[in-house]
C-alpha positions in Angstrom: 19.1 -49.4 -46.3 21.3 -52.5 -47.1 21.6 -54.5 -43.3 25.1 -56.0 -42.6 25.7 -59.8 -42.2 25.9 -58.6 -38.2 22.7 -57.1 -38.1 20.7 -59.7 -40.1 22.2 -62.6 -37.8 21.6 -60.5 -34.3 19.1 -62.6 -32.1 15.7 -61.5 -32.3 13.3 -61.1 -29.3 11.1 -64.3 -30.0 8.2 -65.7 -28.3 8.1 -68.6 -25.2 4.4 -68.8 -25.2 2.7 -67.9 -28.7 0.7 -64.7 -29.2 -2.4 -66.4 -30.8 -2.7 -67.9 -27.2 -2.0 -64.8 -25.2 -4.1 -63.0 -27.3 -7.1 -64.9 -25.5 -6.0 -62.7 -22.5 -5.7 -59.4 -23.8 -7.7 -56.5 -22.1 -11.3 -56.8 -23.4 -11.2 -53.5 -25.0 -7.9 -54.0 -26.7 -6.9 -57.5 -28.4 -3.2 -56.5 -28.2 -3.0 -55.1 -24.7 -2.3 -57.7 -21.5 -2.1 -57.2 -18.0 1.0 -58.5 -16.1 2.3 -59.2 -13.1 6.0 -60.0 -12.5 6.8 -61.9 -9.5 10.6 -61.0 -9.3 10.3 -57.1 -9.3 6.5 -57.0 -8.1 5.2 -55.0 -10.8 1.9 -54.9 -12.4 1.8 -53.3 -15.8 -0.7 -53.2 -18.6 1.3 -53.6 -21.9 1.5 -55.2 -25.9 1.7 -58.9 -26.6 4.9 -58.3 -28.4 6.2 -56.8 -24.8 5.8 -60.4 -23.1 6.8 -64.4 -22.7 9.7 -63.5 -24.5 13.5 -63.6 -24.9 16.3 -62.5 -27.3 17.4 -65.1 -29.4 15.7 -67.9 -27.6 15.2 -70.1 -30.4 18.4 -69.5 -32.4 20.6 -72.2 -33.1 23.9 -70.7 -34.9 25.0 -74.3 -36.1 22.3 -74.3 -38.1 22.7 -72.7 -41.9 19.1 -70.9 -40.6 19.6 -69.8 -37.6 16.2 -69.3 -37.0 15.2 -73.1 -38.0 13.1 -73.4 -34.7 11.8 -70.4 -34.5 10.0 -71.0 -37.8 9.3 -74.2 -37.2 7.2 -73.2 -34.2 5.8 -70.4 -36.0 4.7 -72.7 -39.4 4.2 -75.8 -37.9 2.9 -75.5 -34.4 1.2 -72.2 -33.7 -1.1 -72.1 -36.7 -2.2 -75.5 -35.5 -2.6 -74.1 -32.3 -4.6 -71.3 -33.3 -7.2 -73.2 -35.2 -7.5 -75.6 -32.0 -8.2 -72.9 -29.7 -10.6 -71.0 -32.2 -12.8 -74.1 -32.5 -12.4 -74.8 -28.5 -14.0 -71.3 -27.8 -16.5 -71.2 -30.6 -17.9 -75.1 -29.2 -17.8 -73.7 -25.7 -20.2 -70.9 -27.0 -22.4 -73.0 -29.6 -22.4 -76.2 -28.6 -25.2 -77.9 -25.7 -23.2 -78.6 -22.4 -23.6 -82.3 -23.1 -21.7 -81.9 -26.5 -18.2 -82.8 -26.8 -16.1 -79.4 -27.5 -13.4 -81.6 -29.7 -13.1 -84.8 -31.4 -11.1 -87.4 -31.0 -8.3 -86.3 -33.3 -8.7 -82.7 -32.1 -7.7 -84.2 -28.5 -4.8 -85.8 -29.9 -3.8 -82.4 -31.4 -4.4 -81.0 -27.8 -1.9 -83.5 -26.3 0.7 -82.6 -28.9 -0.1 -78.7 -28.6 0.6 -79.1 -24.8 3.5 -80.8 -25.3 5.0 -78.1 -27.7 4.3 -75.7 -24.6 5.9 -77.6 -22.1 8.9 -78.2 -24.1 9.7 -74.7 -25.5 9.5 -73.0 -21.8 12.5 -71.4 -20.0 12.2 -74.1 -17.2 12.0 -76.7 -20.0 15.3 -75.4 -21.4 17.2 -75.2 -17.7 15.7 -78.8 -16.8 17.5 -80.0 -20.1 20.6 -78.1 -19.7 21.2 -80.0 -16.2 20.3 -83.3 -17.9 22.4 -82.4 -21.3 25.1 -81.6 -18.5 25.2 -84.8 -16.5 25.1 -87.1 -19.6 27.7 -84.9 -21.5 30.4 -85.3 -18.7 29.8 -89.0 -18.2 30.3 -89.4 -22.0 32.9 -86.8 -22.5 34.8 -88.8 -19.8 34.7 -92.4 -21.0 35.1 -90.8 -24.8 38.4 -89.3 -23.8 39.5 -92.3 -21.6 39.2 -94.0 -25.1 41.1 -91.8 -27.6 44.1 -91.7 -24.8 44.0 -95.6 -25.2 44.1 -95.6 -28.6 46.7 -92.6 -28.8 44.4 -90.1 -30.5 45.4 -87.1 -28.3 45.1 -84.8 -31.5 41.1 -85.3 -30.9 40.8 -84.2 -27.6 40.4 -80.6 -27.5 37.4 -81.4 -30.0 35.6 -83.9 -27.4 36.3 -81.4 -24.4 34.0 -78.6 -25.8 31.7 -80.8 -25.3 32.7 -81.0 -21.6 32.1 -77.5 -21.0 28.6 -77.3 -22.6 28.8 -73.7 -23.6 25.4 -71.9 -24.4 26.1 -72.7 -28.3 27.0 -76.4 -27.9 23.9 -77.2 -25.7 21.6 -75.8 -28.2 23.3 -77.8 -31.1 22.7 -80.7 -29.0 19.4 -79.9 -27.1 17.2 -78.2 -29.6 16.3 -81.4 -31.9 15.1 -83.1 -28.8 12.3 -80.5 -28.3 10.7 -81.0 -31.9 11.7 -84.7 -31.7 9.2 -87.2 -33.1 10.0 -90.0 -30.7 10.0 -88.1 -27.8 6.6 -85.7 -29.0 5.0 -89.4 -29.4 6.0 -90.9 -25.9 4.7 -87.7 -24.4 1.8 -87.4 -26.3 0.4 -91.1 -25.6 0.8 -90.1 -22.0 -1.7 -87.1 -21.9 -4.1 -88.4 -24.5 -4.7 -91.5 -22.4 -6.1 -88.7 -19.5 -9.4 -87.6 -19.1 -9.9 -84.0 -20.2 -12.3 -81.9 -18.8 -13.1 -78.2 -19.9 -13.8 -76.4 -16.8 -16.3 -73.7 -17.5 -15.7 -70.6 -15.1 -19.1 -69.3 -13.9 -17.5 -67.3 -11.1 -16.7 -63.6 -10.5 -12.4 -64.5 -11.0 -10.9 -64.8 -14.3 -8.5 -67.5 -14.8 -4.8 -66.2 -15.3 -1.9 -67.8 -17.4 1.7 -67.3 -17.2 4.8 -67.6 -19.1 4.9 -71.2 -18.1 1.4 -71.9 -19.0 0.3 -75.7 -19.1 0.3 -76.4 -14.9 1.8 -79.8 -14.2 1.2 -80.4 -10.6 0.7 -83.4 -8.0 -2.5 -83.4 -6.0 -1.4 -85.6 -2.9 -0.9 -83.8 0.5 2.3 -85.1 0.5 4.0 -83.4 -2.2 2.5 -80.1 -2.3 5.4 -78.1 -4.0 5.9 -80.8 -6.6 4.7 -78.6 -9.5 6.2 -78.2 -13.0 8.0 -80.2 -15.6 10.8 -82.4 -14.2 9.3 -81.7 -10.6 5.8 -82.6 -10.7 6.6 -86.3 -12.1 3.6 -86.5 -15.2 3.5 -90.2 -14.9 2.2 -90.0 -11.3 -1.2 -91.1 -11.0 -2.3 -87.9 -8.7 -0.6 -85.7 -11.6 -3.0 -83.2 -13.2 -2.5 -80.7 -16.3 -4.4 -77.3 -16.7 -4.3 -75.3 -19.3 -6.3 -72.3 -19.3 -7.6 -71.4 -22.6 -9.4 -67.8 -22.0 -10.2 -66.6 -18.6 -13.4 -68.3 -18.8 -12.4 -72.0 -20.1 -9.7 -74.3 -19.2 -8.7 -77.7 -20.0 -7.9 -79.9 -17.0 -6.6 -83.3 -17.5 -6.5 -86.3 -14.8 -5.4 -89.8 -15.0 -7.8 -92.2 -15.0 -8.6 -94.0 -11.8 -11.6 -95.3 -10.2 -12.2 -92.1 -8.2 -11.4 -89.7 -11.2 -13.6 -91.8 -13.4 -16.6 -91.6 -11.3 -16.6 -88.2 -10.8 -15.5 -86.7 -14.7 -15.9 -90.0 -17.3 -19.5 -87.8 -18.2 -17.6 -84.6 -18.6 -15.2 -85.8 -20.9 -14.2 -83.6 -23.4 -17.2 -81.5 -22.3 -17.7 -78.5 -19.9 -17.9 -78.9 -16.6 -19.1 -75.7 -14.5 -17.1 -74.2 -11.6 -19.2 -72.4 -9.4 -16.6 -72.2 -6.6 -14.0 -69.4 -6.5 -11.9 -71.1 -4.7 -11.1 -73.4 -7.4 -10.0 -70.9 -10.0 -8.2 -68.9 -7.4 -6.0 -72.3 -6.7 -5.3 -72.6 -10.4 -4.1 -69.0 -10.4 -2.2 -69.8 -7.5 -0.2 -72.5 -9.3 0.3 -70.3 -12.1 2.0 -67.8 -10.0 3.7 -70.7 -7.9 4.9 -72.1 -11.7 6.0 -69.2 -13.7 9.2 -68.5 -14.7 8.8 -64.4 -13.8 5.3 -63.4 -15.1 1.6 -64.2 -15.1 -0.8 -62.6 -17.5 -4.7 -62.1 -16.9 -7.2 -60.0 -19.1 -7.8 -57.2 -16.1 -5.2 -56.0 -13.1 -8.0 -56.3 -10.8 -8.0 -60.5 -11.3 -3.8 -60.4 -10.9 -4.5 -58.5 -7.6 -6.9 -60.9 -6.4 -5.1 -63.8 -6.2 
């Protein structure tokens, strides 16, 4: 069968969270099946990982000759590295002694980069970027239009006006490069890499869950209980932590360095820290439900029902 140009260019379903990550939370008896809870329609089901954490044409950019450039970037330049890193961490957690670091300094930096990529490729991050782009576009467009009028170039007004409306196609053209921009990545990575990373080793009878927005960004202060998620929690705040479940039994948790944090966790930096309090796991799971765009994922349906 010969595909027409229209069919070939039709947006396809694209994962917001990589399958190489989601597979760590699949059903124990079937590595392609995952339990999910949809917090909008309150539905719980077991389904194939092909069916979750995805959106039609999420990375499609019609301004590029290769419309699927960004999807290919993630699938070839990011996800293989993520898969290798996660596999190493899980293997190390099984084979290494408790006092042995699970990752090297280079792998720690790679982990920071993988966290940044994941934070910037979610639906929540997309909407935050749209809000900022709308504000900037409106301000800049007004200034450019005033300049064009002053120099009597009214023939260009319609061209500039299209950026004020910022429809989806224009937004993608302007915003997508920012999600893989090296200078932006370096800025975020340097901030995250400076944090203490501790691997929470879940010894309770409750599994860690994850979501369609899997890197928790949360402020811990009592004055900011609802400060969660990118653009809200404030990654630079000293009381902000990151939490990234790697599988139901292990999660990378990152804290900003401070005297109390150093005294509590310095001996566990890049190592496993046993967690025996189910309340800690339940807290992380509640945060996932709170931060999720729509769905949370679990190895077992029972785990989802508990939190």
